[in-house]
C-alpha positions in Angstrom: -33.3 -2.0 -12.2 -30.2 0.3 -12.6 -27.5 -0.5 -10.1 -25.8 2.9 -9.9 -23.6 2.0 -6.9 -19.8 2.4 -6.4 -19.4 -1.3 -6.8 -20.6 -3.8 -7.8 -21.5 -2.0 -11.0 -23.6 -2.9 -13.9 -21.9 -5.5 -16.2 -21.7 -5.4 -20.0 -23.7 -8.2 -21.7 -20.5 -9.3 -23.4 -19.0 -9.9 -19.9 -22.0 -12.0 -18.8 -21.9 -14.0 -22.0 -18.2 -14.8 -21.5 -19.1 -16.6 -18.2 -21.1 -19.2 -20.3 -18.0 -20.4 -22.1 -17.2 -24.2 -21.7 -15.3 -24.8 -18.6 -11.5 -25.6 -18.7 -9.6 -27.5 -16.1 -7.4 -24.8 -14.5 -5.1 -27.4 -12.9 -4.4 -29.6 -15.9 -5.2 -27.9 -19.2 -2.2 -26.2 -20.8 -4.6 -24.0 -22.8 -5.9 -22.6 -19.6 -2.4 -21.7 -18.6 -2.0 -19.8 -21.9 -5.3 -18.0 -21.4 -4.3 -17.0 -17.8 -0.9 -15.7 -19.0 -2.6 -13.6 -21.7 -5.2 -12.3 -19.3 -2.4 -11.2 -16.9 -0.8 -9.3 -19.7 -4.1 -7.4 -20.3 -4.3 -6.6 -16.6 -0.7 -5.3 -16.7 -1.6 -3.0 -19.5 -4.5 -1.6 -17.5 -2.4 -1.3 -14.3 0.5 0.2 -16.3 3.0 -2.3 -14.8 5.6 -4.8 -15.8 5.5 -6.5 -12.4 4.1 -9.9 -11.6 0.3 -10.0 -11.5 -1.7 -12.4 -9.3 -5.4 -13.0 -9.9 -6.6 -14.2 -6.5 -9.8 -16.2 -5.8 -11.8 -13.8 -3.6 -13.2 -10.3 -3.4 -10.8 -7.4 -3.6 -10.3 -7.2 0.2 -8.5 -10.5 0.0 -5.7 -8.6 -1.7 -5.5 -6.0 1.1 -5.2 -8.7 3.8 -2.8 -10.8 1.8 -0.5 -7.9 1.2 -0.3 -7.1 4.9 -0.1 -10.7 6.0 2.8 -11.4 3.6 4.8 -8.2 4.1 4.4 -7.2 7.7 6.2 -9.1 10.4 5.0 -9.1 14.0 6.3 -6.0 15.8 7.0 -4.2 12.5 6.1 -0.5 12.3 4.1 0.4 9.3 3.0 3.8 8.0 -0.8 3.7 7.6 -2.1 6.8 5.8 -5.8 7.4 6.4 -8.3 9.9 5.1 -11.3 7.6 5.3 -12.9 4.4 6.5 -10.9 2.1 4.3 -7.6 3.8 5.3 -8.5 3.0 8.9 -9.2 -0.5 7.9 -5.7 -0.9 6.5 -4.3 0.1 9.8 -6.6 -2.5 11.5 -5.1 -5.2 9.2 -1.6 -4.2 10.3 -2.7 -4.6 14.0 -4.4 -7.9 13.2 -1.1 -9.4 11.9 1.0 -8.1 14.8 2.3 -4.9 13.3 2.3 -1.5 14.7 0.6 1.2 12.6 2.2 4.6 12.6 -0.9 6.5 11.5 -1.0 9.7 9.5 -4.7 10.6 9.7 -6.8 13.3 8.0 -10.5 14.1 8.2 -12.8 12.1 6.0 -13.7 15.0 3.8 -10.0 15.8 3.1 -7.2 13.9 1.4 -3.8 12.7 2.5 -1.2 15.5 2.3 2.1 14.3 0.9 4.1 16.9 2.9 2.8 15.3 6.1 3.8 11.9 4.9 7.3 13.3 4.2 7.5 14.8 7.7 6.5 11.5 9.2 9.0 9.4 7.2 11.8 11.9 8.1 11.1 11.3 11.7 10.3 7.6 11.7 13.4 6.0 10.2 12.6 2.3 10.7 9.5 2.1 8.4 9.8 -0.2 5.4 6.1 -0.5 4.4 3.3 2.0 4.0 -0.4 1.6 3.1 -2.7 4.0 1.2 -6.2 3.9 -0.2 -6.2 5.7 -3.5 -10.0 6.3 -3.8 -11.9 6.4 -0.5 -15.3 5.4 -1.9 -17.3 6.0 1.4 -16.4 9.7 1.2 -15.8 10.1 -2.5 -12.2 11.4 -2.3 -9.1 10.6 -4.3 -5.7 10.7 -2.7 -2.6 12.1 -4.5 -1.0 8.8 -5.3 1.7 10.1 -7.7 3.1 12.5 -5.1 2.8 10.0 -2.2 4.5 7.3 -4.2 7.5 9.5 -4.8 7.8 10.4 -1.2 7.7 6.7 -0.2 10.2 5.8 -2.9 12.6 8.5 -1.8 12.6 7.0 1.7 13.0 3.4 0.5 9.4 2.5 1.6 7.3 -0.1 -0.2 3.9 1.4 -0.9 0.9 -0.9 -0.7 -2.1 0.7 -2.5 -5.8 -0.1 -2.4 -6.6 1.0 -5.9 -9.8 -1.0 -5.9 -12.1 1.9 -6.9 -9.6 3.8 -9.1 -7.9 1.5 -11.6 -9.7 1.7 -15.0 -11.5 4.9 -13.9 -8.8 7.4 -13.2 -5.1 7.3 -14.2 -3.0 4.8 -12.1 0.6 4.4 -13.2 1.7 1.6 -11.0 5.4 1.4 -11.9 6.0 5.1 -12.7 4.3 6.1 -9.4 6.4 3.7 -7.3 3.6 1.4 -6.1 5.0 -1.8 -4.6 1.7 -3.7 -4.4 -1.3 -2.5 -6.3 -4.6 -4.1 -5.3 -7.7 -3.9 -7.5 -11.3 -5.3 -7.5 -13.0 -6.7 -10.5 -16.4 -5.3 -9.5 -15.5 -1.6 -9.6 -14.3 0.3 -12.6 -13.4 -2.9 -14.5 -17.1 -3.8 -14.3 -16.8 -7.6 -14.0 -18.6 -9.7 -11.4 -17.0 -9.7 -7.9 -14.9 -12.7 -6.9 -11.4 -12.0 -8.2 -8.8 -10.0 -6.4 -6.1 -8.5 -8.6 -2.6 -7.7 -7.3 0.6 -6.5 -8.9 3.7 -7.3 -6.9 7.0 -5.5 -7.5 10.4 -7.1 -7.2 11.1 -5.0 -4.1 7.9 -6.3 -2.5 8.8 -9.9 -3.3 12.3 -9.3 -1.8 10.7 -7.9 1.4 8.4 -10.9 1.8 11.3 -13.4 1.3 13.5 -11.5 3.8 10.7 -11.4 6.3 9.8 -15.1 5.7 13.3 -16.2 6.6 13.3 -14.4 9.9 9.7 -14.8 10.8 7.8 -17.3 8.6 4.6 -16.1 7.1 1.7 -18.0 8.8 -1.1 -19.5 6.8 -1.3 -20.5 3.1 -4.2 -18.8 1.3 -3.1 -15.3 2.1 0.6 -16.0 1.8 1.6 -14.4 -1.5 4.8 -16.4 -1.5 2.7 -19.4 -2.2 2.0 -17.8 -5.6 5.7 -17.1 -6.2 6.8 -20.6 -5.4 3.9 -22.5 -7.0 2.9 -20.4 -10.0 5.8 -18.2 -11.0 8.4 -20.8 -10.3 6.7 -24.1 -10.9 3.6 -23.2 -13.1 1.1 -24.7 -10.7 -1.7 -22.8 -9.2 -1.7 -22.9 -5.4 -5.5 -23.8 -5.5 -8.2 -24.4 -8.1 -9.1 -21.2 -9.9 -12.5 -19.5 -10.4 -12.5 -20.2 -14.2 -15.8 -18.6 -15.2 -15.0 -15.4 -13.3 -11.7 -15.2 -15.1 -13.5 -15.5 -18.4 -15.7 -12.5 -17.3 -12.6 -10.5 -16.3 -11.0 -11.3 -19.6 -13.9 -9.9 -21.6 -14.1 -6.8 -19.3 -10.4 -6.1 -19.9 -11.1 -6.5 -23.7 -13.7 -3.8 -23.5 -11.4 -1.4 -21.7 -8.5 -2.0 -24.0 -10.7 -1.7 -27.1 -12.0 1.7 -25.9 -8.4 2.8 -24.9 -7.4 3.8 -21.4 -7.2 7.5 -22.2 -10.7 7.4 -23.6 -11.9 5.5 -20.5 -10.4 8.2 -18.2 -11.9 11.0 -20.3 -15.4 9.4 -20.2 -15.2 9.0 -16.4 -14.0 12.6 -16.0 -16.8 14.0 -18.1 -19.5 12.0 -16.4 -18.2 12.8 -12.9 -17.9 16.5 -13.6 -21.4 16.6 -15.1 -22.8 14.6 -12.2 -21.3 17.1 -9.7 -22.8 20.0 -11.6 -26.2 18.3 -11.7 -26.5 17.5 -8.0 -25.3 21.0 -7.1 -28.1 22.3 -9.3 -30.5 20.4 -7.1 -29.2 22.2 -4.1 -27.1 19.3 -2.7 -23.7 19.6 -1.2 -20.7 17.5 -2.2 -19.2 15.7 0.8 -15.5 16.3 0.1 -14.4 19.7 1.5 -13.0 20.8 -1.9 -14.1 19.7 -5.3 -10.5 19.0 -6.3 -10.6 16.2 -3.7 -13.4 14.4 -5.5 -12.9 11.1 -7.3 -14.1 10.7 -10.9 -15.5 7.3 -10.0 -18.0 8.1 -7.3 -19.9 11.2 -6.1 -20.5 11.5 -2.3 -23.2 13.9 -1.2 -24.2 15.3 2.2 -27.7 14.2 3.0 -30.1 17.2 3.4 -31.4 17.9 6.8 -34.7 16.1 7.6 -34.2 13.5 4.9 -33.7 9.9 6.0 -31.0 8.0 4.2 -32.8 4.7 4.2 -36.1 6.2 3.2 -34.6 8.1 0.4 -32.7 5.1 -1.0 -35.8 2.9 -0.6 -37.9 5.5 -2.5 -35.4 5.7 -5.3 -35.3 2.0 -5.7 -38.9 1.1 -5.2 -40.5 3.9 -7.2 -37.8 4.6 -9.9 -35.9 1.4 -10.1 -32.5 2.8 -9.3 -30.2 1.6 -6.6 -27.7 4.1 -5.1 -25.5 3.7 -2.0 -25.4 5.1 1.5 -22.1 5.1 3.3 -20.4 3.3 6.2 -19.1 3.9 9.7 -19.4 7.4 11.0 -20.8 8.5 7.6 -23.7 6.1 7.8 -27.0 8.1 7.5 -25.1 11.3 6.6 -23.8 10.6 3.1 -25.3 9.1 -0.1 -23.3 8.1 -3.1 -23.6 7.8 -6.9 -21.3 5.2 -8.5 -20.4 6.5 -12.0 -17.6 4.0 -12.6 -16.9 1.5 -15.3 -20.0 0.4 -17.2 -22.1 2.9 -15.2 -20.2 5.9 -16.5 -22.4 6.7 -19.4 -24.9 9.5 -20.1 -28.1 7.5 -20.2 -27.5 5.7 -17.0 -26.4 8.9 -15.3 -29.5 10.7 -16.5 -31.7 7.9 -15.1 -29.9 8.1 -11.7 -30.0 11.9 -11.4 -33.7 11.9 -12.4 -34.5 9.3 -9.8 -32.6 11.1 -7.0 -34.2 14.5 -7.8 -37.7 13.2 -8.0 -37.3 11.1 -4.8 -36.0 14.1 -2.9 -39.1 16.1 -4.1 -41.3 13.2 -2.9 -39.8 13.5 0.5 -40.2 17.3 0.7 -36.8 18.6 -0.5 -37.7 21.1 -3.3 -35.7 21.2 -6.4 -36.2 21.3 -10.2 -35.5 18.0 -11.9 -35.5 19.6 -15.3 -32.7 22.0 -14.2 -30.6 19.1 -12.9 -31.0 17.1 -16.2 -30.3 20.2 -18.3 -27.2 20.9 -16.3 -26.1 17.3 -16.6 -26.5 17.3 -20.4 -24.9 20.7 -20.8 -21.7 19.5 -19.1 -21.3 16.3 -21.2 
């Protein structure tokens, strides 16, 4: 089976083999501490940051919640930028921890407009924290992080970014683009198994947490990022026992990315994404984002043709052709299907297999198109 979904992705055999390494004691073995330090340096190179990096036990969403839980005090107003389901979810985290989201909202088939962010911050002078989703995978869009980061920096606002589905697939310059906390998932473009949440934390973000903690102590332990600052960065003790084998896998996945070179990785994603968009349009399908410039190079979201059932189509693709693709969530459920060409999925042969399966399954369900035209278009654009 080919898992051509926008995370978890297919995993390179070298990454799987790394998980079979003999287990080290992460609490007592100084060699493990060295391994962990070296792994964090590799992650920093991929995130393009010099800030502290935390490798958190848990799926990527643990980083989103931990960032909000640690930064946002009860009653604090937070700028929550949303152009999709996950952007809305960030605002929900702010509410959950007692903050008040000041929402800048856009339709799901559009992107966040930096000029609207600027207008909001000019008006709302008491905001110190903002949240943004870089790649909205449910709708296949990519928000303009560089421009939004500059706006937030100009207003002294710490920007918390969900870069779960963008880092290692499209350029993300964490430091240069003024990202205070950058949150990543191992199971997306990095193409390692799920289970480790990656965060980079800037000095300004640490200062904000400590200032908030003195006035209004951060509740809880596992999601309190200051636990990492005090235990690991100051005393060289992990706050809890780490997921050793998953870190071995992450290490090998980082090796693969760095061996290829980040610029080559970005170019590969761009080529595969562009070719995929051309191929599905040759089938007669419509991209979900309103403009192609809004599309992410890590996932292609398509409007489901009229008369075609999402569940029936995806079931046919999987059962008959051995390819798993994704539907979408929330208000897009049953309306959008998605192809995940990210990480170890972003290669020609896998993309051909997925496009062939989609085209043939659509024909099976009565949506006429020419598979040979789609495949030819795909190859011609790679």
